[in-house]
C-alpha positions as CSV (number, residue, x, y, z in Angstrom):
1,X,134.2,201.0,123.1
2,X,133.8,198.6,121.1
3,X,133.6,199.7,117.1
4,X,130.7,198.9,114.9
5,X,131.8,197.0,111.5
6,X,131.8,198.5,108.8
7,X,130.0,197.1,105.9
8,X,131.3,196.7,102.3
9,X,127.4,199.0,101.4
10,X,124.6,199.8,104.3
11,X,121.6,200.8,102.5
12,X,121.2,204.9,103.9
13,X,118.0,206.1,103.9
14,X,117.4,210.3,103.1
15,X,114.7,210.3,105.8
16,X,111.9,211.0,102.6
17,X,111.1,207.7,102.9
18,X,108.3,207.4,105.6
19,X,106.2,209.8,103.9
20,X,106.2,207.7,101.2
21,X,105.2,204.9,102.9
22,X,102.8,206.3,105.3
23,X,101.0,207.7,101.9
24,X,100.7,204.6,100.3
25,X,99.2,202.9,104.2
26,X,97.2,206.1,104.4
27,X,95.3,205.6,100.2
28,X,95.9,201.8,101.3
29,X,97.8,201.2,97.8
30,X,100.4,198.5,99.7
31,X,99.5,196.1,96.5
32,X,101.8,196.2,93.7
33,X,101.3,199.5,90.8
34,X,100.3,202.8,92.3
35,X,101.2,206.4,93.0
36,X,104.4,205.3,94.3
37,X,105.2,203.1,91.6
38,X,104.4,205.5,88.5
39,X,106.3,208.5,90.6
40,X,109.6,206.2,90.6
41,X,109.8,205.4,87.5
42,X,109.3,208.9,86.9
43,X,112.1,210.3,88.7
44,X,114.4,207.1,87.3
45,X,113.2,208.3,83.3
46,X,113.7,211.9,84.5
47,X,118.0,210.6,85.7
48,X,118.9,208.2,83.2
49,X,117.6,211.0,80.3
50,X,118.2,209.9,76.3
51,X,114.0,210.0,76.2
52,X,114.0,206.7,77.6
53,X,111.3,204.9,79.3
54,X,111.6,202.8,82.7
55,X,109.7,199.6,84.3
56,X,109.7,199.2,87.6
57,X,110.3,195.7,88.9
58,X,111.0,193.3,92.1
59,X,114.4,192.8,91.4
60,X,117.2,193.2,88.8
61,X,117.3,189.9,87.8
62,X,113.7,190.1,87.3
63,X,114.3,193.2,84.5
64,X,117.5,190.6,82.8
65,X,114.4,187.7,82.4
66,X,112.2,190.4,80.2
67,X,115.3,192.1,78.1
68,X,116.0,188.9,77.0
69,X,112.2,187.7,76.4
70,X,111.5,191.5,74.2
71,X,114.9,190.2,72.6
72,X,113.1,186.5,71.5
73,X,115.3,185.1,73.1
74,X,114.2,181.6,73.1
75,X,114.9,177.4,73.9
76,X,117.7,177.1,71.9
77,X,119.2,180.4,71.2
78,X,122.6,181.5,72.3
79,X,123.1,184.4,74.2
80,X,126.8,186.3,75.0
81,X,127.1,186.9,78.4
82,X,129.9,188.5,80.7
83,X,131.6,185.9,82.3
84,X,133.0,188.5,85.1
85,X,129.7,189.0,86.9
86,X,127.2,188.3,89.6
87,X,125.1,185.0,88.7
88,X,121.8,187.3,88.2
89,X,123.4,188.4,85.1
90,X,123.8,184.9,83.5
91,X,121.1,182.7,85.4
92,X,117.8,184.2,83.6
93,X,119.3,183.3,80.2
94,X,118.9,179.2,81.7
95,X,115.2,180.4,82.6
96,X,114.5,180.5,79.0
97,X,115.9,177.7,78.0
98,X,118.8,179.5,75.9
99,X,122.7,178.5,76.5
100,X,124.9,181.5,77.9
101,X,128.0,181.8,75.9
102,X,130.7,183.2,78.2
103,X,133.0,185.8,77.4
104,X,136.3,187.1,79.8
105,X,137.0,190.8,80.4
106,X,139.9,193.5,79.3
107,X,142.5,194.0,81.9
108,X,141.9,197.8,82.0
109,X,138.3,197.8,82.7
110,X,137.6,194.3,84.1
111,X,134.3,193.8,82.0
112,X,133.4,192.0,78.8
113,X,136.4,192.5,76.0
114,X,134.9,193.7,73.0
115,X,137.9,191.8,71.1
116,X,136.6,189.0,72.4
117,X,133.3,189.3,71.5
118,X,133.6,189.5,68.2
119,X,136.0,186.2,68.0
120,X,133.0,185.4,70.2
121,X,130.2,185.8,67.7
122,X,132.0,184.7,64.3
123,X,132.9,181.5,65.8
124,X,129.4,180.5,67.1
125,X,128.1,181.4,63.7
126,X,130.7,179.0,62.4
127,X,129.6,176.0,64.5
128,X,125.4,176.6,65.7
129,X,125.2,178.5,61.9
130,X,123.0,181.4,64.0
131,X,124.2,184.8,65.9
132,X,123.7,184.8,69.4
133,X,120.3,186.7,70.1
134,X,121.4,189.1,72.6
135,X,125.0,190.6,74.1
136,X,125.5,191.2,78.0
137,X,127.8,193.3,78.8
138,X,128.0,194.1,82.6
139,X,129.3,197.5,84.7
140,X,131.8,195.7,87.1
141,X,131.8,197.3,90.5
142,X,130.0,200.1,89.0
143,X,133.1,200.2,86.0
144,X,132.2,201.3,82.3
145,X,132.5,198.5,80.0
146,X,133.8,200.4,76.6
147,X,130.6,201.4,75.1
148,X,131.7,202.8,72.0
149,X,133.3,199.4,70.8
150,X,130.6,197.0,72.2
151,X,128.0,199.3,70.8
152,X,130.3,199.1,67.1
153,X,130.5,195.6,67.5
154,X,126.6,195.2,68.7
155,X,125.4,196.9,65.7
156,X,127.9,195.7,62.8
157,X,126.1,191.8,63.5
158,X,122.4,193.2,64.3
159,X,122.8,191.8,68.0
160,X,120.9,193.9,70.9
161,X,122.8,194.6,74.0
162,X,120.9,194.5,77.2
163,X,123.7,196.5,79.7
164,X,123.8,195.3,83.1
165,X,123.9,198.0,85.2
166,X,123.2,196.2,87.9
167,X,125.6,197.4,89.7
168,X,126.4,200.2,87.6
169,X,123.4,203.1,88.8
170,X,124.3,206.3,87.7
171,X,127.8,205.9,86.4
172,X,128.5,207.4,82.4
173,X,130.3,206.2,79.6
174,X,131.4,210.4,77.9
175,X,128.7,211.7,79.6
176,X,125.7,209.4,79.3
177,X,124.7,207.3,81.9
178,X,125.2,204.0,81.7
179,X,121.6,201.6,80.3
180,X,120.9,204.1,77.9
181,X,123.2,202.8,75.0
182,X,121.4,199.6,74.1
183,X,118.7,198.6,73.8
184,X,118.2,198.0,77.5
185,X,119.3,198.7,80.3
186,X,119.0,196.8,83.9
187,X,119.5,198.4,87.3
188,X,119.4,196.9,90.8
189,X,118.3,198.2,94.2
190,X,119.4,195.6,96.4
191,X,119.9,196.4,99.9
192,X,123.2,197.1,98.9
193,X,123.6,199.1,95.7
194,X,123.7,202.5,95.4
195,X,120.4,203.2,96.2
196,X,117.2,200.6,97.5
197,X,113.9,199.8,97.5
198,X,114.7,197.0,99.7
199,X,114.7,194.8,96.9
200,X,113.8,195.0,93.5
201,X,115.0,196.6,90.1
202,X,114.4,198.3,86.9
203,X,113.9,197.7,83.1
204,X,115.7,201.0,81.0
205,X,113.2,200.7,77.4
206,X,113.8,202.3,74.6
207,X,110.6,203.6,73.6
208,X,107.0,204.2,74.8
209,X,106.2,200.8,72.5
210,X,108.6,198.2,74.2
211,X,107.8,199.7,78.0
212,X,104.7,198.6,77.2
213,X,105.6,195.0,76.0
214,X,108.3,194.7,78.9
215,X,105.2,196.1,81.6
216,X,102.4,193.8,80.0
217,X,105.1,190.5,80.2
218,X,105.8,191.6,84.3
219,X,102.0,191.7,84.9
220,X,101.3,188.1,84.1
221,X,100.0,189.0,80.0
222,X,97.2,189.5,80.7
223,X,95.1,190.4,77.6
224,X,92.5,193.4,77.9
225,X,89.0,191.5,78.2
226,X,86.3,191.7,81.8
227,X,87.9,188.6,82.7
228,X,91.2,187.1,83.1
229,X,92.6,186.3,79.3
230,X,96.1,184.9,79.0
231,X,97.4,184.4,75.0
232,X,101.2,183.9,76.0
233,X,103.2,183.2,79.3
234,X,103.5,186.7,81.7
235,X,105.7,187.3,84.8
236,X,104.9,188.7,88.2
237,X,107.3,191.1,88.5
238,X,106.1,194.1,89.0
239,X,107.4,196.2,92.0
240,X,105.6,196.9,95.2
241,X,103.8,200.3,96.1
242,X,105.9,200.5,99.3
243,X,109.2,199.5,97.3
244,X,108.6,202.1,95.1
245,X,107.9,204.9,98.1
246,X,111.5,203.5,99.2
247,X,112.3,204.5,96.2
248,X,111.4,207.7,95.8
249,X,112.8,208.5,98.7
250,X,115.9,207.2,97.4
251,X,116.0,209.5,94.7
252,X,116.0,212.6,96.5
253,X,120.1,211.9,97.8
254,X,120.7,209.5,94.3
255,X,124.1,212.2,93.3
256,X,125.4,212.2,96.9
257,X,125.1,208.5,97.0
258,X,127.7,208.8,94.0
259,X,129.6,211.3,95.0
260,X,130.4,209.5,98.5
261,X,131.6,206.7,96.8
262,X,133.7,208.6,94.4
263,X,135.1,210.2,97.5
264,X,136.0,207.0,99.5
265,X,137.4,205.6,96.1
266,X,139.9,208.2,95.9
267,X,141.0,208.1,99.8
268,X,141.7,204.4,99.2
269,X,143.6,205.8,95.9
270,X,145.6,208.3,98.1
271,X,146.1,205.8,101.6
272,X,147.2,202.8,99.2
273,X,149.4,204.3,96.7
274,X,152.4,203.9,98.7
275,X,152.0,200.4,100.3
276,X,153.5,197.4,98.2
277,X,152.1,194.8,97.1
278,X,148.3,196.2,97.0
279,X,146.8,198.2,94.4
280,X,143.6,199.9,94.2
281,X,141.9,199.1,90.9
282,X,141.6,202.2,89.3
283,X,138.9,203.8,85.8
284,X,140.9,204.2,83.1
285,X,142.6,208.0,82.3
286,X,140.8,210.2,80.3
287,X,137.7,211.7,80.9
288,X,135.3,209.0,79.6
289,X,135.3,206.6,82.2
290,X,133.0,208.0,85.2
291,X,132.2,204.9,87.1
292,X,130.1,205.0,90.4
293,X,132.7,203.0,92.3
294,X,130.1,201.3,94.0
295,X,132.9,199.1,95.9
296,X,136.5,200.1,96.1
297,X,138.7,196.9,94.8
298,X,142.1,196.0,95.6
299,X,144.4,193.6,94.6
300,X,147.1,191.7,96.3
301,X,150.2,190.7,94.7
302,X,150.8,187.0,94.5
303,X,153.9,186.8,96.7
304,X,152.5,188.8,99.4
305,X,152.4,187.5,102.6
306,X,150.0,188.0,104.6
307,X,149.2,187.6,108.7
308,X,147.8,184.3,108.6
309,X,148.2,183.0,105.7
310,X,149.1,179.4,106.5
311,X,145.5,179.0,108.4
312,X,143.8,180.2,104.6
313,X,141.1,177.2,103.7
314,X,141.6,175.3,107.3
315,X,137.5,174.9,107.2
316,X,133.8,175.1,105.6
317,X,132.4,178.3,106.1
318,X,129.5,177.7,107.7
319,X,127.9,181.4,107.2
320,X,127.1,184.3,104.2
321,X,130.9,185.7,102.8
322,X,130.7,189.5,102.1
323,X,126.7,190.0,103.5
324,X,124.8,187.6,100.6
325,X,121.4,186.5,102.0
326,X,120.0,183.0,102.2
327,X,123.4,180.6,102.0
328,X,121.4,177.8,103.5
329,X,123.3,175.2,101.8
330,X,126.8,173.7,102.9
331,X,129.7,173.3,101.1
332,X,132.0,169.9,100.8
333,X,134.5,171.4,101.6
334,X,136.7,174.1,102.1
335,X,138.3,174.3,98.5
336,X,137.5,174.6,94.9
337,X,139.7,173.9,91.5
338,X,139.4,178.1,91.5
339,X,139.5,180.0,94.6
340,X,141.3,183.6,95.7
341,X,144.6,182.7,96.1
342,X,145.6,182.1,100.6
343,X,146.7,185.8,100.7
344,X,143.5,186.9,100.1
345,X,142.1,184.8,102.0
346,X,144.2,185.6,104.5
347,X,143.4,189.6,104.4
348,X,139.4,189.0,104.3
349,X,140.1,186.7,108.1
350,X,141.9,189.6,109.3
351,X,139.7,192.7,108.3
352,X,137.2,190.2,109.6
353,X,138.3,189.5,112.9
354,X,139.3,193.8,112.7
355,X,135.1,194.6,112.2
356,X,135.6,195.2,108.3
357,X,133.2,193.5,106.0
358,X,135.7,192.5,102.9
359,X,134.7,189.7,100.6
360,X,136.8,188.3,97.4
361,X,135.7,190.0,93.9
362,X,133.2,187.7,91.8
363,X,134.0,184.3,90.8
364,X,134.1,184.1,87.0
365,X,131.0,182.2,85.4
366,X,132.4,179.5,83.3
367,X,134.4,178.4,86.2
368,X,131.5,178.0,88.0
369,X,130.7,174.5,87.9
370,X,126.7,174.8,87.0
371,X,128.0,176.8,83.9
372,X,130.5,173.5,83.3
373,X,129.1,173.3,79.7
374,X,128.6,176.7,78.3
375,X,130.9,177.7,76.0
376,X,133.2,180.4,77.3
377,X,135.7,183.0,75.0
378,X,138.3,183.8,77.9
379,X,141.5,184.9,78.5
380,X,143.0,184.6,81.4
381,X,141.8,187.8,82.6
382,X,138.9,187.4,85.4
383,X,140.8,184.4,86.3
384,X,143.7,185.8,87.3
385,X,141.4,188.5,88.3
386,X,139.4,186.8,91.0
387,X,142.9,185.0,92.2
388,X,144.3,188.4,93.9
389,X,141.0,190.1,93.8
390,X,139.3,191.6,97.2
391,X,136.1,194.4,97.5
392,X,137.0,196.9,100.2
393,X,133.8,198.9,101.8
394,X,132.6,201.7,100.6
395,X,128.8,203.1,101.3
396,X,127.4,205.7,102.3
397,X,128.3,205.0,106.3
398,X,131.5,204.8,105.5
399,X,133.6,207.8,107.4
400,X,136.8,209.5,106.2
401,X,137.9,208.0,109.6
402,X,136.8,204.2,108.7
403,X,139.0,204.3,105.6
404,X,142.0,205.5,107.2
405,X,141.0,202.6,109.7
406,X,140.5,200.1,107.1
407,X,143.7,200.8,105.5
408,X,145.8,200.7,109.0
409,X,144.9,197.4,108.9
410,X,145.6,196.2,105.8
411,X,148.7,197.1,106.4
412,X,149.2,195.5,110.2
413,X,148.9,192.4,108.6
414,X,151.1,192.7,106.3
415,X,154.5,190.6,107.1
């Protein structure tokens, strides 16, 4: 029998989602806002704790955008953002006419380097005469950033922190949920995240006043008149009542999903421990870091030889790699000036042939052509990891047998 494809993180339903969706249809609440949205927000507030308020939105990207807006970011401002991330962390900065200033990573967590962060703040003040308007650290693949040191630097310079915990839903630092340390916290419920609303996100707000302000911006900034009065530019960013119904069902299995991802990570760590040339990225020891391990990641030694390595990057990829949607723009060439090593691409192709979805780690934003002119404070860490890193399946449908099969495939393709 042909083996089904093992996906990175496939959406897994609890079985209760249909109840909330049916309720929405039965009551004709199929538009943005409604009982499911209110209920989902309350569920999230209970989950994250710390007396925070949550606004459910159409996407995690929308959450980043509104957090920046709430922090007063506008044209001519600068925002410090982790370079090692997905583009949704930085693109909203440009929506507001501001400039992203990229900060490289520390080798242990792969997240924003606090020392480089402070260096960047000092240098921006020297160069443009004012400090950045916000700081955006990212929980890469669910791994917590060094909250203590980042918050200490941010507080010393009085710069608000917007935590991008889109990949870090339920991850904790010293027992506290990510997204609750800074002024705002961003969550994502995209189809491949820890829980899903098919598409959607949320913004964790510090208090009721800021919650109301974000809610106002997210609903077209309408003033309280009996007609449509607009005194500021707003956005149509609220989550639909249907999507929120999915979210309410997902919240009943959120902790189960997190536990499963941690279990899969432990299996990879065990089964790949003695495989020469393969290193599983682990969280720092000591108990402060509690990653959800949204995806498990490995690095391949640059000298490792992989079957089919001579064919890497021989042809232009015509479809999306790693489950990405909406890739319709054909690449002009098979290679770029910053890409994973040939052995990483060969391993990706070998796993793909074996029915395993794997993908490279995120390409650092400071190496993306669209940001070629953006300031960047780099130490070489994220570029080095990008050359050797790979993401492996860890979602709720990934079984122990699947992990054993994936590890066996990796071993078989090492020469």
